[in-house]
C-alpha positions in Angstrom: -21.9 146.0 7.5 -20.1 149.1 8.6 -22.6 151.5 10.2 -22.9 154.9 8.5 -21.0 157.8 10.0 -23.4 160.5 11.2 -22.3 163.7 9.4 -21.5 166.6 11.7 -21.0 170.3 11.0 -17.3 171.1 10.7 -17.2 172.7 14.1 -18.9 169.7 15.7 -16.6 167.3 14.0 -13.6 169.1 15.5 -15.1 169.1 18.9 -15.7 165.3 18.8 -12.1 164.7 17.7 -10.8 166.9 20.6 -13.0 165.0 23.0 -11.2 161.8 21.8 -7.9 163.5 23.0 -6.6 165.1 19.8 -4.9 168.4 20.0 -6.9 171.1 18.2 -4.2 171.6 15.6 -4.0 167.9 14.8 -7.8 167.8 14.5 -7.8 170.7 12.2 -5.1 169.3 9.9 -6.8 165.9 9.8 -10.1 167.5 8.9 -8.5 169.6 6.1 -6.9 166.4 4.8 -10.2 164.6 4.8 -11.7 167.5 2.9 -8.9 167.6 0.4 -7.9 171.1 1.4 -4.4 172.4 2.1 -3.0 172.9 5.6 -3.1 176.6 5.1 -6.9 176.6 5.2 -7.3 176.5 9.0 -8.8 180.0 8.8 -11.3 178.6 6.2 -12.4 176.0 8.8 -13.2 178.7 11.3 -15.2 180.6 8.8 -17.2 177.5 7.8 -17.6 175.8 11.1 -21.4 175.6 10.5 -21.0 173.8 7.1 -22.1 170.2 6.9 -19.2 167.6 6.6 -19.8 165.3 3.6 -20.4 161.7 4.6 -17.3 160.3 2.9 -15.1 163.0 4.5 -16.7 162.3 7.8 -15.9 158.6 7.6 -12.3 159.3 6.7 -11.9 162.0 9.4 -13.3 159.6 12.0 -10.8 156.8 10.9 -7.9 159.2 11.0 -8.9 160.7 14.3 -9.1 157.3 16.0 -5.6 156.4 14.6 -4.2 159.7 15.8 -5.8 159.2 19.2 -4.1 155.8 19.4 -0.7 157.5 18.9 0.0 157.2 15.1 2.1 160.1 13.9 0.1 162.9 12.2 2.7 162.9 9.3 1.9 159.2 8.5 -1.8 159.9 8.5 -1.6 162.8 6.0 1.4 161.3 4.2 3.6 164.4 4.4 5.8 166.5 6.6 7.3 170.0 6.1 11.1 170.2 6.7 13.2 173.2 6.1 10.5 174.6 3.8 10.2 171.4 1.8 7.1 169.2 1.7 8.3 165.7 2.1 6.2 162.6 1.6 6.7 160.2 4.6 5.2 156.9 5.8 6.1 154.2 8.2 9.2 153.2 6.3 11.0 156.3 7.6 11.2 158.4 10.7 9.1 161.6 10.8 11.5 164.5 10.2 11.8 166.7 13.3 12.3 170.4 13.4 15.3 169.9 15.8 17.2 168.4 12.9 17.0 171.7 11.1 19.8 172.7 13.5 22.1 170.2 11.7 21.1 171.6 8.3 21.8 175.2 9.4 25.3 174.2 10.7 26.1 172.2 7.6 25.2 175.2 5.4 27.3 177.5 7.5 30.2 175.1 7.2 29.8 174.8 3.4 29.8 178.6 3.1 33.1 179.0 4.9 36.2 180.2 2.9 38.0 177.4 1.2 34.9 175.3 0.7 34.2 174.7 -3.1 30.8 175.6 -4.5 30.4 172.1 -5.6 31.5 170.5 -2.3 30.8 166.8 -1.9 28.3 166.1 0.9 27.3 162.7 2.4 24.1 162.2 4.4 24.4 159.0 6.5 21.1 157.3 7.4 19.1 159.6 5.1 15.6 158.2 5.8 13.1 160.4 4.0 16.1 162.4 2.5 15.3 165.4 4.7 18.8 166.6 5.4 20.2 165.8 2.0 17.3 167.5 0.2 17.4 170.6 2.4 21.1 171.1 1.7 20.7 170.5 -2.1 17.6 172.8 -2.3 19.4 175.6 -0.5 22.7 175.2 -2.4 22.0 173.5 -5.8 25.7 173.4 -6.8 26.5 170.8 -4.0 27.3 167.2 -4.9 25.1 165.4 -2.4 24.9 161.7 -1.7 22.2 160.1 0.5 22.9 156.8 2.1 20.7 154.4 4.0 20.9 150.7 5.0 17.1 150.3 4.3 16.0 149.7 0.7 12.5 150.9 1.8 13.8 154.1 3.2 15.8 154.8 0.1 12.7 154.4 -2.0 11.0 157.1 0.0 14.1 159.4 -0.3 14.3 158.8 -4.1 10.6 159.6 -4.4 11.0 162.9 -2.6 14.0 163.8 -4.7 12.0 163.1 -7.9 9.0 165.2 -6.7 11.2 168.1 -5.7 13.3 167.8 -8.9 16.6 167.6 -6.9 19.4 165.5 -8.2 21.0 163.3 -5.5 23.2 160.2 -5.6 21.9 157.3 -3.5 23.9 154.4 -1.8 22.5 151.4 0.0 25.0 150.7 2.8 25.4 150.0 6.4 27.0 153.4 7.3 30.2 153.8 5.3 30.8 150.1 4.3 29.9 150.7 0.6 31.3 154.3 0.3 34.2 155.3 -1.8 35.9 158.6 -2.3 36.2 161.7 0.0 33.7 164.3 1.1 33.9 167.9 2.4 31.0 167.3 4.8 29.5 164.2 6.3 26.3 164.8 8.2 24.1 162.3 10.0 21.0 162.0 12.2 21.7 158.4 13.3 19.8 156.3 15.8 20.8 157.5 19.3 18.1 156.3 21.7 19.3 153.9 24.3 17.6 150.5 24.2 14.9 150.3 26.9 14.5 154.1 27.0 11.1 155.1 28.3 10.5 157.5 25.4 10.3 154.5 23.0 6.9 153.7 24.2 5.6 156.8 22.4 7.4 155.9 19.2 6.1 152.4 18.4 4.8 153.4 15.0 8.2 154.5 13.7 10.9 152.2 12.6 12.8 151.1 15.7 16.0 150.3 13.8 16.2 154.1 13.0 15.8 155.0 16.7 17.9 152.7 19.0 21.6 152.1 19.1 22.8 150.0 22.0 22.6 150.3 25.7 23.7 153.9 25.8 22.4 155.0 22.4 25.9 155.7 21.1 26.8 152.5 19.2 26.1 153.9 15.7 27.7 157.2 16.5 30.9 155.4 17.6 30.9 153.5 14.3 30.5 156.7 12.2 33.2 158.6 14.1 35.6 155.7 13.7 35.0 155.3 10.0 34.4 158.9 8.8 38.0 160.1 8.6 38.8 157.6 5.8 36.2 159.5 3.7 36.9 163.1 4.7 39.0 165.5 2.8 41.6 167.3 5.0 39.7 170.1 6.5 36.4 168.3 6.0 33.7 168.2 8.7 31.7 165.5 10.4 28.5 166.8 12.0 26.1 164.5 14.0 22.7 164.9 15.7 22.4 163.2 19.0 20.3 163.0 22.2 19.7 165.9 24.6 22.2 164.5 27.1 24.8 163.1 24.8 26.8 166.1 23.7 29.7 165.7 26.1 30.1 162.0 25.3 30.0 162.7 21.5 32.6 165.5 21.8 34.9 163.2 23.8 34.6 160.5 21.1 35.5 163.0 18.4 38.5 164.3 20.3 39.7 160.7 20.9 39.5 159.9 17.2 41.6 163.0 16.3 39.1 165.6 15.2 39.9 169.2 15.6 37.6 172.2 16.3 35.2 169.9 18.2 32.1 171.7 19.2 28.3 171.4 19.8 25.4 173.4 18.5 22.1 174.1 20.3 18.6 173.8 18.9 15.9 176.5 19.4 15.1 175.2 22.9 18.8 175.7 23.9 19.6 172.0 24.0 22.9 170.8 22.7 21.5 168.9 19.7 24.5 168.4 17.3 28.2 167.9 17.8 31.0 167.6 15.2 34.6 168.3 14.3 37.0 169.0 11.5 39.4 166.4 10.2 42.8 168.3 10.6 44.8 169.3 7.6 47.9 168.6 9.6 48.7 167.1 13.0 48.3 169.4 15.9 46.5 169.9 19.2 42.7 169.4 19.2 40.5 172.4 20.2 37.2 171.8 21.8 34.3 174.0 22.6 31.3 173.0 24.8 
C-alpha cells in the first residue's frame, strides 16, 4: 500500500522540491499544474504560500517533482510547451520545442514577406515533430499554404492534434524527408536531427526521441540529404532554411554552396550563436554569393 503523502503548506512544498534539486521556476510550474492552475499564477503562489496543499495535489506534485529531478523534461510532465506564442501539447513522441528554433520562424516570415513572394506561398516543414514551426508560420500568416512532414506516424499524430486544437489548417505527409513529396514550394524549412552520434550532450536528452536528435558521426547526415533533394521541390527563387548545431554553420553553408544555392547565409539566435543557415535556389545560373 502506498504511504500517504504528508500535505505541506504551498511554500513548504516548493522548498522540498528545490531541496531535491529542482529549479525554483520548475517547482512553481509543477505545483501550479498539480493544483490545476495556469502558469501565469506564480504570483498567486507567493501570496498563498501558507495555504495547505490538498493531499491529492501533494501526491501528484511529489511524483512530478521526482520525475523532473530525474531529468524528465518539464514540458512532458505538464504536457505542453509555449512556442512563438502558441500553446502546443507535447509528449515523449516528439522533441520539446526550443526557443532557439524561433530564429528559424522569424527568418522564414521575413523571407515570405519579401517582394515577389505570393500571399499564399507554399511552405514545407520537414521533420515537423509537434508541428511547432509549421503552426507558427500558419498562425502568423494564415494565407500561407503550409505542409508539415514527418517520418514518424506518432509525431504526426501530435502535430495534427495541435493543428486541430489551434484551428489551423495544415496538410500532412508521412515521409522520410522528401521521398513522398510532390510539387514545388516557395520555402522549405527544417529543424532536422543534427547532433553527432556519441555527443556528450545526449546524456541529458535520454527522455526525448533519439531519432529526432542524432544524424551520423558529424551530425550532418540528414542535412546533407535535405540539401541534396530540396532543389527538385523548390520554385526558382525559393528558399531552403535549416536549423543546425552551434558549431555547424560554416559546414552547412559550404554544403549549400556546393549544391548550387545562391545568397547563402546564416542567422544568429538571441545568444549570438549562428543557429540557422540557408540559401535561395537561383532563378538563373550565376555566381553564388555567401555571407557568414
